[in-house]
C-alpha positions in Angstrom: 0.0 0.0 0.0 1.4 3.3 -0.9 -1.6 5.7 -0.9 -1.0 7.0 2.6 -3.1 9.9 3.9 -3.2 11.7 7.3 -6.0 11.7 9.7 -8.7 14.3 9.1 -8.1 15.4 12.7 -4.5 16.3 12.0 -4.0 20.1 12.1 -1.1 22.4 11.3 0.0 22.5 14.9 0.3 18.8 15.1 3.7 18.6 13.3 4.3 15.1 12.3 2.4 13.6 15.2 -0.4 12.0 13.1 -1.9 8.7 12.2 -1.9 7.8 8.6 -3.9 5.2 6.8 -3.8 3.5 3.4 -6.6 1.5 2.0 -7.2 -1.3 -0.4 -10.4 -3.0 -1.3 -9.9 -5.7 1.4 -7.5 -4.1 4.0 -6.7 -0.9 5.9 -3.2 -0.2 7.0 -2.4 2.3 9.9 1.0 3.8 10.7 2.6 6.6 12.8 3.6 9.5 10.6 6.6 10.2 12.8 8.1 6.8 12.0 6.6 5.7 8.6 9.2 3.0 7.9 8.6 1.1 11.1 5.7 -1.1 12.1 2.4 -0.9 10.3 -0.9 -2.3 11.6 -3.0 -4.0 8.9 -6.7 -4.8 9.4 -9.2 -6.6 7.2 -11.7 -3.9 6.2 -14.7 -5.1 8.2 -12.5 -5.4 11.3 -11.3 -1.8 10.9 -14.9 -0.6 10.6 -15.7 -2.4 13.9 -12.6 -0.8 15.5 -13.7 2.7 14.4 -17.2 2.2 15.7 -15.8 1.1 19.1 -13.6 4.2 19.2 -16.6 6.4 18.5 -18.6 4.8 21.3 -15.7 5.1 23.6 -15.3 8.8 22.8 -19.0 9.5 23.6 -18.5 7.9 27.0 -15.8 10.3 28.0 
């Protein structure tokens, strides 16, 4: 995957402290923009959607 893009929540004051994702029809990859050549997490697309829903629920509970 080489179509990396930064989180929509990344702003100009964040520097390089961002999460980047890359997508394919079946998988989503996630990496830390500060260290793009190190570890990447890869999820199957449905699993990533479940993960995002859990994050949104968790954010509402704060």
